SEFIVO-989424 format. One record per residue: residue in three letters; x, y, z of N, C-alpha, C in turn. Coordinates in Angstrom, 2 decimals, padded with zeros to 5 digits, always signed. Layout:
(ALA,(X,Y,Z),(X,Y,Z),(X,Y,Z))
...
end
This chain:
(UNK,(-010.32,+009.73,+039.34),(-009.46,+010.40,+038.48),(-009.31,+009.35,+037.44))
(UNK,(-009.27,+009.55,+035.83),(-009.16,+008.37,+035.10),(-007.94,+008.41,+034.44))
(UNK,(-007.77,+007.28,+034.02),(-006.39,+006.84,+033.41),(-006.53,+007.20,+031.92))
(UNK,(-005.11,+007.10,+031.91),(-005.10,+007.72,+030.16),(-004.01,+006.43,+029.60))
(UNK,(-004.96,+005.97,+028.42),(-004.06,+004.90,+028.17),(-002.98,+005.06,+027.31))
(UNK,(-002.31,+004.10,+027.45),(-000.61,+004.49,+026.46),(-001.03,+004.79,+025.10))
(UNK,(-002.02,+004.19,+024.35),(-002.49,+004.23,+022.94),(-002.58,+005.57,+022.80))
(UNK,(-003.55,+006.03,+023.58),(-004.12,+007.68,+023.49),(-003.20,+008.69,+023.76))
(UNK,(-002.34,+008.24,+024.75),(-001.19,+009.31,+024.94),(+000.01,+009.43,+023.80))
(UNK,(+000.40,+008.16,+023.24),(+001.03,+008.10,+022.01),(+000.63,+008.80,+020.67))
(UNK,(-001.00,+008.72,+020.79),(-001.65,+009.29,+019.67),(-001.40,+010.82,+019.76))
(UNK,(-001.65,+011.39,+021.29),(-001.42,+013.05,+021.75),(+000.00,+013.13,+021.30))
(UNK,(+000.91,+012.71,+021.70),(+002.24,+012.99,+021.37),(+002.63,+013.45,+020.14))
(UNK,(+002.12,+012.22,+019.18),(+002.31,+012.28,+017.53),(+001.60,+013.47,+017.16))
(UNK,(+000.33,+013.61,+017.60),(-000.42,+014.62,+017.02),(+000.18,+016.50,+017.05))
(UNK,(+000.71,+016.38,+018.40),(+001.66,+017.52,+018.65),(+002.91,+017.53,+017.84))
(UNK,(+003.73,+016.28,+017.94),(+004.83,+016.74,+016.86),(+004.40,+016.70,+015.42))
(UNK,(+003.32,+016.12,+014.96),(+002.80,+016.51,+013.81),(+002.42,+018.07,+013.41))
(UNK,(+002.11,+018.76,+014.57),(+001.56,+020.02,+014.54),(+003.17,+020.77,+014.54))
(UNK,(+003.67,+020.55,+015.11),(+005.25,+021.31,+015.37),(+005.69,+021.11,+013.79))
(UNK,(+005.90,+019.87,+013.15),(+006.32,+019.95,+011.95),(+005.33,+020.61,+010.88))
(UNK,(+004.22,+020.59,+010.91),(+003.49,+021.60,+010.17),(+003.83,+023.11,+010.27))
(UNK,(+004.02,+023.47,+011.51),(+004.11,+025.05,+011.74),(+005.61,+025.21,+011.57))
(UNK,(+006.42,+024.27,+011.45),(+007.90,+024.55,+011.31),(+008.59,+025.35,+012.20))
(UNK,(+007.78,+025.33,+013.55),(+008.47,+026.24,+014.67),(+007.86,+025.86,+016.14))
(UNK,(+009.22,+025.52,+016.49),(+008.99,+024.96,+018.02),(+008.81,+026.10,+018.83))
(UNK,(+007.67,+026.39,+019.33),(+007.33,+027.34,+020.54),(+006.61,+027.16,+021.22))
(UNK,(+006.47,+028.05,+022.36),(+005.57,+027.45,+023.57),(+004.06,+027.56,+022.85))
(UNK,(+004.00,+028.75,+022.09),(+002.58,+029.36,+021.55),(+001.93,+027.85,+020.54))
(UNK,(+003.07,+027.42,+019.77),(+002.57,+026.03,+018.90),(+002.45,+025.11,+019.80))
(UNK,(+003.31,+024.71,+020.81),(+003.14,+023.43,+021.65),(+001.88,+023.50,+022.26))
(UNK,(+001.60,+024.70,+023.10),(+000.39,+024.62,+023.72),(-000.91,+024.64,+022.93))
(UNK,(-001.00,+024.86,+021.39),(-002.08,+025.02,+020.72),(-002.18,+023.51,+020.22))
(UNK,(-000.99,+023.10,+019.91),(-000.96,+021.64,+019.35),(-001.28,+020.74,+020.55))
(UNK,(-001.26,+020.76,+022.07),(-001.70,+020.39,+023.05),(-003.24,+020.19,+023.28))
(UNK,(-003.63,+021.37,+022.98),(-005.18,+021.94,+022.92),(-005.90,+021.00,+021.65))
(UNK,(-005.26,+021.11,+020.80),(-006.08,+020.50,+019.81),(-005.72,+019.33,+019.68))
(UNK,(-004.17,+018.58,+019.78),(-004.59,+017.29,+020.07),(-005.12,+016.57,+021.22))
(UNK,(-005.88,+017.38,+022.47),(-006.75,+016.45,+023.16),(-007.94,+016.89,+022.50))
(UNK,(-008.15,+017.77,+021.93),(-009.92,+017.89,+021.44),(-010.26,+016.89,+020.41))
(UNK,(-009.09,+016.51,+019.70),(-009.45,+015.23,+018.61),(-009.33,+014.10,+019.26))
(UNK,(-008.64,+013.78,+020.28),(-008.46,+012.17,+020.94),(-009.68,+012.25,+021.70))
(UNK,(-010.39,+013.37,+022.40),(-011.71,+013.31,+023.45),(-012.79,+013.35,+022.61))
(UNK,(-012.89,+013.37,+021.41),(-014.22,+013.41,+020.91),(-014.41,+011.91,+020.01))
(UNK,(-015.14,+011.00,+020.59),(-015.49,+009.64,+020.18),(-016.11,+009.56,+018.91))
(UNK,(-015.31,+008.93,+017.96),(-015.72,+008.92,+016.56),(-016.15,+007.58,+016.19))
(UNK,(-017.24,+006.97,+015.89),(-017.29,+005.83,+015.24),(-016.97,+005.57,+014.22))
(UNK,(-015.72,+005.06,+014.04),(-014.76,+004.68,+012.95),(-015.36,+003.46,+012.30))
(UNK,(-015.39,+003.39,+011.11),(-015.60,+001.70,+010.70),(-014.57,+001.04,+010.35))
(UNK,(-014.49,-000.12,+010.70),(-013.27,-001.17,+010.33),(-013.11,-001.01,+008.65))
(UNK,(-011.86,-000.77,+008.96),(-011.01,-000.56,+007.18),(-011.01,-002.18,+006.79))
(UNK,(-010.71,-002.83,+007.64),(-010.33,-004.49,+007.24),(-011.19,-005.33,+007.66))
(UNK,(-012.45,-005.32,+007.60),(-013.39,-006.36,+008.36),(-013.12,-007.88,+007.87))
(UNK,(-012.77,-008.57,+008.95),(-012.47,-009.99,+008.75),(-011.17,-010.21,+008.15))
(UNK,(-010.44,-009.32,+007.97),(-008.82,-009.46,+007.66),(-008.12,-009.39,+008.69))
(UNK,(-006.88,-010.27,+008.70),(-006.00,-010.39,+009.56),(-004.61,-009.32,+009.37))
(UNK,(-004.19,-008.50,+009.50),(-003.01,-007.66,+009.27),(-002.00,-008.24,+010.26))
(UNK,(-000.92,-008.84,+009.24),(+000.45,-009.18,+009.89),(+001.18,-008.37,+009.92))
(UNK,(+001.75,-007.98,+011.06),(+002.98,-006.57,+010.94),(+004.15,-006.92,+010.55))
(UNK,(+004.80,-008.15,+010.76),(+006.15,-008.52,+009.94),(+006.14,-008.90,+008.55))
(UNK,(+004.99,-009.61,+008.20),(+004.65,-009.79,+006.86),(+004.18,-008.50,+005.90))
(UNK,(+003.87,-007.34,+006.62),(+003.54,-006.12,+006.15),(+004.85,-005.54,+005.92))
(UNK,(+005.65,-005.71,+006.81),(+007.09,-004.96,+006.69),(+007.58,-005.79,+005.30))
(UNK,(+007.61,-006.84,+005.33),(+008.45,-007.60,+003.94),(+007.67,-007.17,+002.91))
(UNK,(+006.44,-007.12,+002.97),(+005.94,-006.68,+001.78),(+005.89,-005.15,+001.19))
(UNK,(+005.95,-004.23,+001.96),(+006.57,-002.92,+002.07),(+008.18,-002.78,+001.75))
(UNK,(+008.86,-003.59,+002.05),(+010.06,-003.96,+001.57),(+010.80,-004.31,+000.12))
(UNK,(+009.94,-005.09,+000.08),(+009.94,-005.51,-001.57),(+009.44,-004.43,-002.45))
(UNK,(+008.08,-003.92,-002.11),(+007.67,-002.73,-002.87),(+008.61,-001.49,-003.11))
(UNK,(+009.32,-001.17,-001.68),(+009.92,-000.12,-002.15),(+011.16,-000.48,-003.10))
(UNK,(+011.64,-001.97,-002.95),(+012.99,-002.28,-003.84),(+012.25,-002.37,-005.33))
(UNK,(+010.95,-002.62,-005.67),(+010.35,-002.58,-006.77),(+010.52,-001.17,-007.41))
(UNK,(+010.03,-000.10,-006.62),(+009.93,+000.82,-006.99),(+011.32,+001.65,-007.06))
(UNK,(+012.09,+001.30,-006.35),(+013.66,+001.84,-006.93),(+014.25,+001.01,-008.30))
(UNK,(+013.90,+000.03,-008.29),(+014.80,-001.09,-009.59),(+013.76,-000.28,-010.69))
(UNK,(+012.65,+000.00,-010.69),(+011.66,+000.41,-012.07),(+012.05,+001.81,-012.14))
(UNK,(+012.29,+002.48,-011.08),(+012.51,+004.20,-011.41),(+013.68,+004.05,-012.13))
(UNK,(+014.87,+003.37,-011.94),(+016.20,+003.19,-012.75),(+015.95,+002.55,-013.99))
(UNK,(+014.82,+001.82,-014.16),(+014.70,+001.50,-015.73),(+014.06,+002.45,-016.41))
(UNK,(+013.04,+002.98,-015.63),(+012.50,+004.10,-016.73),(+013.35,+005.10,-016.82))
(UNK,(+014.15,+005.65,-016.02),(+015.39,+006.54,-015.93),(+016.20,+006.27,-017.11))
(UNK,(+016.40,+004.98,-017.34),(+017.57,+004.79,-018.37),(+016.75,+005.06,-019.54))
(UNK,(+015.48,+004.85,-019.65),(+014.71,+005.04,-020.78),(+014.57,+006.21,-021.16))
(UNK,(+014.51,+007.10,-020.35),(+014.47,+008.52,-020.68),(+015.52,+009.12,-020.95))
(UNK,(+016.80,+008.88,-020.40),(+018.30,+009.11,-020.59),(+019.03,+008.67,-022.09))
(UNK,(+018.52,+007.40,-022.34),(+019.04,+006.42,-023.41),(+018.34,+007.28,-024.80))
(UNK,(+019.30,+007.01,-025.78),(+018.78,+007.30,-027.13),(+018.27,+006.07,-027.80))
(UNK,(+018.43,+004.99,-027.13),(+017.96,+003.52,-027.75),(+016.41,+003.33,-026.72))
(UNK,(+015.32,+002.90,-027.96),(+014.06,+002.75,-027.22),(+014.26,+001.10,-026.82))
(UNK,(+013.77,+001.08,-025.71),(+013.64,-000.48,-025.06),(+012.29,-000.80,-024.97))
(UNK,(+011.35,+000.03,-025.03),(+010.02,-000.07,-024.77),(+009.64,-000.97,-025.62))
(UNK,(+009.01,-002.18,-025.01),(+007.83,-002.97,-025.55),(+006.87,-003.29,-024.54))
(UNK,(+005.90,-002.83,-024.54),(+004.78,-002.68,-023.85),(+003.73,-003.87,-024.33))
(UNK,(+002.99,-004.11,-023.30),(+001.74,-005.04,-023.43),(+001.04,-005.01,-022.55))
(UNK,(-000.12,-005.81,-022.64),(-001.16,-006.10,-021.14),(-001.07,-007.28,-020.92))
(UNK,(-000.75,-007.98,-019.58),(-000.69,-009.07,-019.15),(-002.28,-009.27,-018.43))
(UNK,(-002.68,-010.30,-018.13),(-003.42,-010.95,-017.50),(-002.95,-011.83,-016.35))
(UNK,(-003.33,-011.32,-015.29),(-002.83,-012.37,-014.12),(-003.68,-012.80,-013.01))
(UNK,(-004.08,-014.32,-012.95),(-004.74,-014.88,-011.86),(-004.87,-013.98,-010.81))
(UNK,(-005.82,-013.82,-010.15),(-006.35,-013.35,-008.88),(-006.24,-014.70,-007.57))
(UNK,(-005.59,-014.69,-006.80),(-005.72,-015.97,-005.98),(-006.84,-015.47,-004.83))
(UNK,(-007.25,-014.43,-004.59),(-008.44,-013.85,-003.34),(-009.48,-012.83,-004.32))
(UNK,(-010.43,-012.99,-003.73),(-011.61,-012.05,-004.42),(-011.88,-010.84,-003.55))
(UNK,(-010.78,-011.17,-002.48),(-011.25,-009.79,-001.37),(-011.12,-008.67,-002.13))
(UNK,(-011.91,-007.84,-001.99),(-011.54,-006.37,-002.49),(-010.46,-005.25,-001.83))
(UNK,(-010.33,-005.80,-000.73),(-008.83,-004.93,+000.00),(-007.78,-005.61,-000.69))
(UNK,(-007.71,-006.94,-000.59),(-006.30,-007.45,-001.43),(-006.22,-006.98,-002.61))
(UNK,(-007.27,-007.25,-003.64),(-007.08,-006.75,-004.82),(-006.83,-005.30,-004.87))
(UNK,(-007.40,-004.44,-004.05),(-007.09,-003.05,-004.23),(-005.42,-002.85,-004.03))
(UNK,(-005.26,-003.38,-003.01),(-003.43,-003.04,-002.30),(-003.12,-003.63,-003.55))
(UNK,(-002.92,-004.83,-003.83),(-002.04,-005.15,-004.92),(-002.40,-004.49,-006.12))
(UNK,(-003.22,-003.82,-006.53),(-003.33,-003.26,-007.74),(-002.99,-001.73,-007.65))
(UNK,(-003.06,-001.24,-006.31),(-002.35,+000.26,-006.19),(-000.69,+000.10,-006.30))
(UNK,(-000.28,-001.05,-005.71),(+001.07,-001.64,-005.99),(+001.80,-001.68,-006.82))
(UNK,(+001.22,-001.81,-007.99),(+001.20,-002.37,-009.29),(+001.47,-000.94,-009.70))
(UNK,(+000.24,-000.19,-009.77),(+000.30,+001.27,-010.43),(+001.28,+002.19,-009.91))
(UNK,(+001.61,+002.07,-008.49),(+002.59,+002.88,-008.13),(+003.93,+002.85,-008.74))
(UNK,(+004.09,+001.38,-008.59),(+005.36,+000.97,-009.45),(+005.65,+001.59,-011.10))
(UNK,(+007.01,+002.30,-011.27),(+006.82,+002.95,-012.47),(+007.08,+002.10,-013.35))
(UNK,(+006.50,+002.19,-014.59),(+006.51,+001.24,-015.71),(+005.51,+000.30,-015.84))
(UNK,(+004.19,+000.30,-014.82),(+003.60,-000.87,-014.85),(+002.11,+000.06,-014.58))
(UNK,(+001.18,-000.35,-014.93),(-000.16,+000.25,-014.39),(-001.30,-000.94,-014.26))
(UNK,(-001.65,-000.96,-013.29),(-003.40,-001.63,-013.24),(-004.45,-001.24,-014.03))
(UNK,(-004.89,-002.17,-014.79),(-005.79,-001.37,-016.00),(-007.18,-001.88,-015.60))
(UNK,(-007.66,-002.94,-014.98),(-008.77,-003.63,-015.13),(-008.94,-004.76,-014.36))
(UNK,(-009.72,-005.14,-013.69),(-010.28,-006.52,-012.80),(-011.51,-006.93,-013.48))
(UNK,(-011.39,-008.53,-013.95),(-012.43,-009.19,-014.52),(-013.68,-008.98,-013.69))
(UNK,(-014.71,-008.76,-014.49),(-016.13,-008.74,-013.72),(-016.20,-010.30,-012.28))
(UNK,(-015.53,-011.09,-012.79),(-015.55,-012.08,-011.79),(-014.56,-012.08,-010.75))
(UNK,(-013.51,-011.11,-010.80),(-012.51,-011.04,-010.03),(-011.55,-012.06,-009.86))
(UNK,(-011.46,-012.85,-011.04),(-010.59,-013.76,-011.49),(-009.19,-013.25,-011.82))
(UNK,(-009.03,-012.10,-012.68),(-008.03,-011.59,-012.93),(-007.73,-010.20,-013.22))
(UNK,(-006.80,-010.00,-013.19),(-005.82,-008.65,-013.01),(-005.17,-008.30,-014.19))
(UNK,(-005.88,-007.41,-015.16),(-004.92,-006.79,-016.31),(-004.07,-005.61,-015.89))
(UNK,(-002.36,-005.87,-016.27),(-001.55,-005.07,-016.06),(-000.97,-004.84,-017.45))
(UNK,(-000.56,-002.96,-017.26),(-000.23,-002.57,-018.55),(+001.25,-002.60,-018.23))
(UNK,(+002.13,-003.15,-018.96),(+003.71,-003.20,-018.81),(+004.61,-002.57,-019.61))
(UNK,(+005.55,-001.51,-019.36),(+006.28,-000.82,-020.41),(+007.38,-001.78,-021.15))
(UNK,(+007.83,-002.69,-020.17),(+008.75,-003.51,-020.98),(+008.64,-005.23,-020.84))
(UNK,(+007.95,-005.57,-021.81),(+007.56,-007.00,-021.54),(+008.11,-007.77,-022.60))
(UNK,(+009.26,-008.27,-021.93),(+010.14,-009.38,-022.52),(+009.88,-010.64,-022.58))
(UNK,(+009.13,-011.11,-021.17),(+008.38,-012.54,-020.85),(+007.36,-012.62,-019.97))
(UNK,(+006.37,-012.97,-021.06),(+004.77,-012.67,-020.04),(+004.94,-013.33,-018.86))
(UNK,(+005.30,-014.67,-019.07),(+005.31,-015.28,-017.77),(+006.51,-014.84,-016.65))
(UNK,(+007.12,-014.63,-016.88),(+007.79,-013.67,-015.71),(+007.21,-012.63,-015.20))
(UNK,(+005.97,-011.69,-015.96),(+005.58,-010.83,-015.52),(+004.72,-011.40,-014.48))
(UNK,(+004.11,-012.37,-015.05),(+002.80,-012.81,-014.21),(+003.45,-013.51,-012.75))
(UNK,(+004.48,-014.08,-013.05),(+005.43,-014.56,-011.88),(+005.73,-013.62,-010.86))
(UNK,(+006.02,-012.51,-011.10),(+006.33,-011.12,-010.31),(+005.22,-010.72,-009.78))
(UNK,(+004.21,-010.53,-010.65),(+002.85,-010.08,-010.14),(+002.28,-011.06,-008.73))
(UNK,(+002.50,-012.01,-008.96),(+002.07,-013.27,-008.36),(+002.97,-013.49,-007.26))
(UNK,(+004.04,-013.11,-006.90),(+004.92,-012.91,-005.84),(+004.15,-011.83,-005.06))
(UNK,(+003.98,-010.54,-005.82),(+003.58,-009.33,-005.21),(+002.30,-009.72,-004.63))
(UNK,(+001.33,-010.52,-004.82),(+000.35,-010.96,-004.63),(+000.37,-011.70,-003.40))
(UNK,(+001.45,-013.08,-003.29),(+001.46,-013.60,-002.30),(+002.15,-012.74,-001.20))
(UNK,(+002.86,-011.88,-001.03),(+003.16,-010.85,-000.17),(+001.98,-010.07,+000.22))
(UNK,(+001.21,-009.53,-000.29),(+000.05,-008.95,+000.10),(-000.62,-009.83,+000.53))
(UNK,(-001.16,-011.26,+000.30),(-001.95,-012.08,+001.01),(-001.25,-012.64,+002.45))
(UNK,(-000.04,-012.56,+002.53),(+000.50,-012.88,+003.61),(+000.66,-011.71,+004.65))
(UNK,(+000.61,-010.59,+004.16),(-000.05,-009.05,+004.96),(-000.77,-008.97,+005.37))
(UNK,(-001.83,-008.98,+004.69),(-003.33,-008.74,+004.76),(-003.71,-010.16,+004.57))
(UNK,(-004.25,-010.83,+005.42),(-004.88,-012.12,+005.22),(-006.29,-012.10,+004.96))
(UNK,(-007.18,-012.36,+004.23),(-008.33,-012.07,+003.96),(-009.02,-013.14,+004.79))
(UNK,(-010.79,-013.23,+005.15),(-011.34,-014.07,+005.60),(-011.02,-015.54,+004.46))
(UNK,(-011.03,-016.58,+005.58),(-011.23,-017.81,+004.54),(-012.09,-018.21,+003.32))
(UNK,(-012.98,-017.33,+003.32),(-013.89,-017.68,+002.31),(-013.47,-017.04,+000.97))
(UNK,(-012.70,-016.11,+001.24),(-012.26,-015.19,-000.01),(-010.93,-015.86,-001.00))
(UNK,(-010.45,-016.71,-000.12),(-009.42,-017.83,-000.70),(-009.74,-018.74,-001.58))
(UNK,(-010.35,-018.44,-002.75),(-011.28,-019.30,-003.24),(-010.25,-020.22,-004.46))
(UNK,(-009.59,-019.24,-004.90),(-008.61,-019.62,-006.05),(-007.57,-019.46,-005.68))
(UNK,(-006.23,-020.43,-006.31),(-004.82,-020.57,-006.15),(-004.17,-019.84,-007.27))
(UNK,(-003.24,-019.29,-007.63),(-002.70,-018.63,-008.36),(-001.73,-019.67,-009.13))
end
């Protein structure tokens, strides 16, 4: 008799719960079919590629990054909502170049995506040598403050997803 690992059991339970949520109906038929599908999915061994080869993911730092990112999304949504609701035009947009501390494509992608998902900001381009990220900002009051804010976000990403030491060539 083979032992079922706790990770596999948790995955099967999660898939069954997800199946129930997708059907929006808890019934014997849905639960049974969910169990069958979950077992089939977990029984097929798939050679999954490593998503973050060489990177170290730190769960607590990842939670800190996600909390900071959620706060940025809330605040920037309020700023953009104020822009829409009020008659006064507060827009003073610009493009700011921010130095990158890591040449890791994973770190740069997470940083650029976090910036783009925050209302009022948009990642435009990474320089060819991966030393700078260019960000369009809807409300530029102080260019240095924008750089400091992006560099703080970058530090949180670097703590959460530490790249191999070879990619930490530059410091912001």
